[in-house]
C-alpha positions as a Markdown table, in Angstrom:
| # | Residue | x | y | z |
|---|---|---|---|---|
| 1 | Met | -35.0 | 5.9 | 15.1 |
| 2 | Ser | -35.3 | 8.3 | 12.2 |
| 3 | Met | -36.2 | 7.2 | 8.6 |
| 4 | Ser | -32.7 | 8.0 | 7.4 |
| 5 | Gln | -31.1 | 5.8 | 10.1 |
| 6 | Ala | -33.4 | 2.9 | 9.3 |
| 7 | Ser | -32.5 | 3.0 | 5.6 |
| 8 | Ala | -28.8 | 3.5 | 6.1 |
| 9 | Pro | -26.8 | 0.3 | 5.4 |
| 10 | Gln | -25.1 | -1.1 | 8.5 |
| 11 | Arg | -21.3 | -1.5 | 8.1 |
| 12 | Ala | -18.9 | -3.5 | 10.1 |
| 13 | Pro | -17.1 | -1.4 | 12.7 |
| 14 | His | -13.7 | -1.8 | 11.0 |
| 15 | Ala | -14.9 | -1.5 | 7.4 |
| 16 | Lys | -13.4 | 1.9 | 6.8 |
| 17 | Tyr | -10.0 | 0.7 | 8.3 |
| 18 | Gln | -10.1 | -2.4 | 6.1 |
| 19 | Arg | -10.7 | -0.2 | 3.0 |
| 20 | Leu | -7.7 | 1.9 | 3.9 |
| 21 | Ile | -5.5 | -1.2 | 4.2 |
| 22 | Glu | -6.7 | -2.5 | 0.9 |
| 23 | Arg | -5.8 | 0.8 | -0.8 |
| 24 | Ala | -2.4 | 0.9 | 0.9 |
| 25 | Lys | -1.7 | -2.6 | -0.5 |
| 26 | Gly | -2.2 | -1.2 | -4.0 |
| 27 | Val | 0.9 | 1.0 | -3.8 |
| 28 | Pro | 4.6 | 0.1 | -3.0 |
| 29 | Ala | 5.4 | -0.4 | 0.6 |
| 30 | Gly | 6.8 | 2.8 | 2.2 |
| 31 | Lys | 10.1 | 2.7 | 4.0 |
| 32 | Thr | 9.2 | 3.7 | 7.6 |
| 33 | Leu | 11.3 | 4.6 | 10.6 |
| 34 | Val | 9.4 | 3.5 | 13.7 |
| 35 | Val | 11.0 | 5.3 | 16.6 |
| 36 | Tyr | 10.9 | 3.9 | 20.1 |
| 37 | Pro | 8.1 | 1.3 | 19.7 |
| 38 | Cys | 8.5 | 0.3 | 23.3 |
| 39 | Asp | 5.0 | -1.0 | 24.0 |
| 40 | Glu | 3.0 | -3.9 | 22.7 |
| 41 | Ser | 0.6 | -1.9 | 20.5 |
| 42 | Ser | 3.4 | -0.1 | 18.7 |
| 43 | Leu | 5.4 | -3.3 | 18.0 |
| 44 | Arg | 2.4 | -5.3 | 17.1 |
| 45 | Gly | 1.2 | -2.6 | 14.6 |
| 46 | Thr | 4.6 | -2.4 | 13.1 |
| 47 | Ile | 4.8 | -6.2 | 12.7 |
| 48 | Glu | 1.3 | -6.5 | 11.2 |
| 49 | Ala | 1.9 | -3.6 | 8.8 |
| 50 | Ala | 5.1 | -5.2 | 7.6 |
| 51 | Glu | 3.5 | -8.7 | 7.3 |
| 52 | Ile | 0.7 | -7.4 | 5.0 |
| 53 | Gly | 3.3 | -5.4 | 3.0 |
| 54 | Ile | 2.3 | -1.8 | 3.5 |
| 55 | Ile | 5.5 | -0.7 | 5.2 |
| 56 | Val | 9.2 | -1.7 | 5.2 |
| 57 | Pro | 10.0 | -0.7 | 8.8 |
| 58 | Thr | 13.3 | 0.1 | 10.5 |
| 59 | Leu | 13.0 | 0.1 | 14.3 |
| 60 | Val | 14.9 | 2.9 | 16.1 |
| 61 | Gly | 15.5 | 3.0 | 19.8 |
| 62 | Pro | 16.7 | 0.9 | 22.7 |
| 63 | Val | 17.1 | -2.6 | 21.3 |
| 64 | Ala | 17.1 | -4.4 | 24.6 |
| 65 | Lys | 13.9 | -2.7 | 25.7 |
| 66 | Met | 12.1 | -3.4 | 22.4 |
| 67 | Lys | 13.3 | -7.1 | 22.5 |
| 68 | Ala | 12.0 | -7.4 | 26.1 |
| 69 | Val | 8.6 | -6.0 | 25.1 |
| 70 | Ala | 8.4 | -8.4 | 22.1 |
| 71 | Gln | 9.4 | -11.4 | 24.3 |
| 72 | Gln | 6.9 | -10.4 | 27.0 |
| 73 | His | 4.0 | -10.3 | 24.5 |
| 74 | Gly | 5.1 | -13.2 | 22.2 |
| 75 | Leu | 5.9 | -11.0 | 19.2 |
| 76 | Asp | 8.4 | -12.1 | 16.5 |
| 77 | Ile | 10.6 | -9.1 | 15.6 |
| 78 | Ser | 13.4 | -11.2 | 14.2 |
| 79 | Arg | 12.6 | -10.2 | 10.6 |
| 80 | Leu | 12.6 | -6.4 | 11.3 |
| 81 | Arg | 15.5 | -4.1 | 10.5 |
| 82 | Trp | 17.2 | -2.2 | 13.3 |
| 83 | Ser | 18.9 | 1.1 | 13.7 |
| 84 | Lys | 20.2 | 2.4 | 17.0 |
| 85 | Arg | 19.5 | 6.0 | 16.2 |
| 86 | Pro | 18.2 | 8.0 | 13.2 |
| 87 | Thr | 20.8 | 9.9 | 11.1 |
| 88 | Ala | 20.3 | 13.5 | 10.5 |
| 89 | Met | 19.4 | 14.2 | 6.8 |
| 90 | Lys | 20.4 | 17.4 | 5.0 |
| 91 | Pro | 17.4 | 19.1 | 3.2 |
| 92 | Arg | 18.6 | 17.8 | -0.2 |
| 93 | Gln | 18.6 | 14.2 | 1.1 |
| 94 | Arg | 15.0 | 14.2 | 2.4 |
| 95 | Arg | 13.0 | 11.3 | 1.2 |
| 96 | Ser | 10.1 | 11.6 | -1.2 |
| 97 | Ser | 6.6 | 12.1 | 0.0 |
| 98 | Ser | 5.8 | 8.4 | -0.4 |
| 99 | Ser | 8.1 | 7.7 | 2.6 |
| 100 | Met | 6.6 | 8.1 | 6.0 |
| 101 | Arg | 8.1 | 8.4 | 9.5 |
| 102 | Val | 6.1 | 7.5 | 12.6 |
| 103 | Lys | 7.3 | 8.4 | 16.0 |
| 104 | Val | 5.9 | 6.6 | 19.0 |
| 105 | Ser | 7.2 | 7.6 | 22.4 |
| 106 | Cys | 7.4 | 5.3 | 25.4 |
């Protein structure tokens, strides 16, 4: 082990991730379209981000499939908003840069 490695402070593996979450909590939650969150990881991440207040999600995709995945993994998606498909937006209607869209394919 080199001298610089020995003197470097040891950080928790997720410390950087936790710092990002804390910074995100300091700004208003972004309205977020989550498209086709048809797996456990996508749904769980959406739920957790909504619960801590960093996004206001709208789920887009096959409702029956998303509900089946949620039920299979014991996820409560009852408080999330739904849209069957995104609407096309004209350029002048685009959202501000503070809004974010995330697409997850299944």
